[in-house]
C-alpha positions as CSV (number, residue, x, y, z in Angstrom):
1,M,-0.2,0.0,-0.1
2,K,1.4,3.8,-0.9
3,S,0.9,6.5,0.9
4,R,-2.1,9.2,0.8
5,K,-1.9,12.6,1.1
6,N,-1.8,13.0,4.5
7,L,-1.8,9.7,5.2
8,T,1.6,7.9,5.7
9,R,2.2,3.8,6.0
10,F,4.6,3.1,8.7
11,T,6.0,-1.0,7.4
12,Y,9.5,-1.4,9.4
13,E,10.6,-4.9,9.7
14,T,12.8,-3.8,13.2
15,A,9.5,-1.6,14.4
16,A,7.1,-1.9,16.9
17,F,4.6,-0.1,14.7
18,E,2.9,-0.7,11.3
19,G,-0.1,1.2,10.4
20,W,-0.5,4.6,9.4
21,R,-0.3,8.1,10.6
22,L,-2.8,10.5,9.8
23,C,-1.0,14.0,9.8
24,V,-2.5,17.6,9.0
25,S,-0.9,21.1,9.0
26,R,-2.8,23.9,8.7
27,V,-2.1,27.4,9.0
28,G,0.7,27.0,11.5
29,T,-1.3,23.8,13.5
30,T,-0.3,20.1,13.1
31,F,-2.9,17.5,13.8
32,T,-1.2,14.1,14.3
33,K,-2.4,10.8,14.6
34,Y,-1.5,6.7,14.2
35,F,-3.6,4.3,13.4
36,S,-2.1,1.2,13.7
37,D,-2.8,-1.8,12.7
38,K,-3.2,-4.9,15.1
39,H,-5.1,-2.5,16.8
40,Y,-7.3,-2.1,13.9
41,G,-7.1,-5.7,12.7
42,S,-5.3,-5.7,9.3
43,P,-3.6,-3.1,7.4
44,E,-7.0,-2.1,5.4
45,L,-9.6,-1.8,8.2
46,A,-6.7,1.0,9.3
47,L,-6.4,2.6,6.4
48,N,-10.3,3.1,6.4
49,A,-10.5,4.2,10.2
50,A,-7.0,7.2,9.5
51,E,-9.6,7.6,6.1
52,Q,-12.9,8.7,8.1
53,A,-10.5,10.3,10.9
54,K,-9.1,12.9,8.5
55,D,-12.9,13.8,6.1
56,K,-14.0,14.2,10.0
57,L,-10.9,16.6,10.6
58,L,-10.8,18.6,7.5
59,K,-14.7,19.5,7.9
60,I,-13.9,21.0,11.3
61,V,-10.0,22.6,10.2
62,D,-11.6,24.0,6.5
63,K,-15.5,25.6,7.8
64,S,-13.6,27.0,11.4
65,R,-12.5,30.5,11.4
66,R,-9.5,31.9,11.8
67,I,-8.1,34.8,14.1
68,N,-5.2,37.2,13.0
69,G,-5.1,33.7,9.7
70,K,-4.5,31.4,12.8
71,L,-6.7,28.4,14.1
72,S,-9.3,29.1,17.1
73,K,-8.8,27.4,20.3
74,T,-12.1,25.7,20.3
75,T,-11.1,24.7,15.9
76,I,-7.6,23.3,17.8
77,N,-9.2,21.4,21.1
78,K,-12.5,20.6,18.8
79,V,-10.1,18.6,16.4
80,N,-7.8,17.3,19.0
81,Q,-10.6,15.8,21.0
82,L,-12.1,13.8,18.2
83,L,-8.6,12.2,18.1
84,K,-7.9,11.6,21.6
85,D,-11.8,9.6,21.2
86,L,-11.0,7.8,18.2
């Protein structure tokens, strides 16, 4: 499986983690979440979970208002809570 925009595949034989990393940067703020193959059962299921999270995250961030060209604290907290709950 190849990496996709905002999603990177991690498969290292010597590392303990195999799965997908979601990383989205917008106006100076970066959001990151890891989706483990082991936790979701397979690489495909982990990818599906990561894509769904990316879609939700982008909906929140893209519709949010900016304060002085940056994301508001409310938006940042909302996205962090979304990623925490996954």
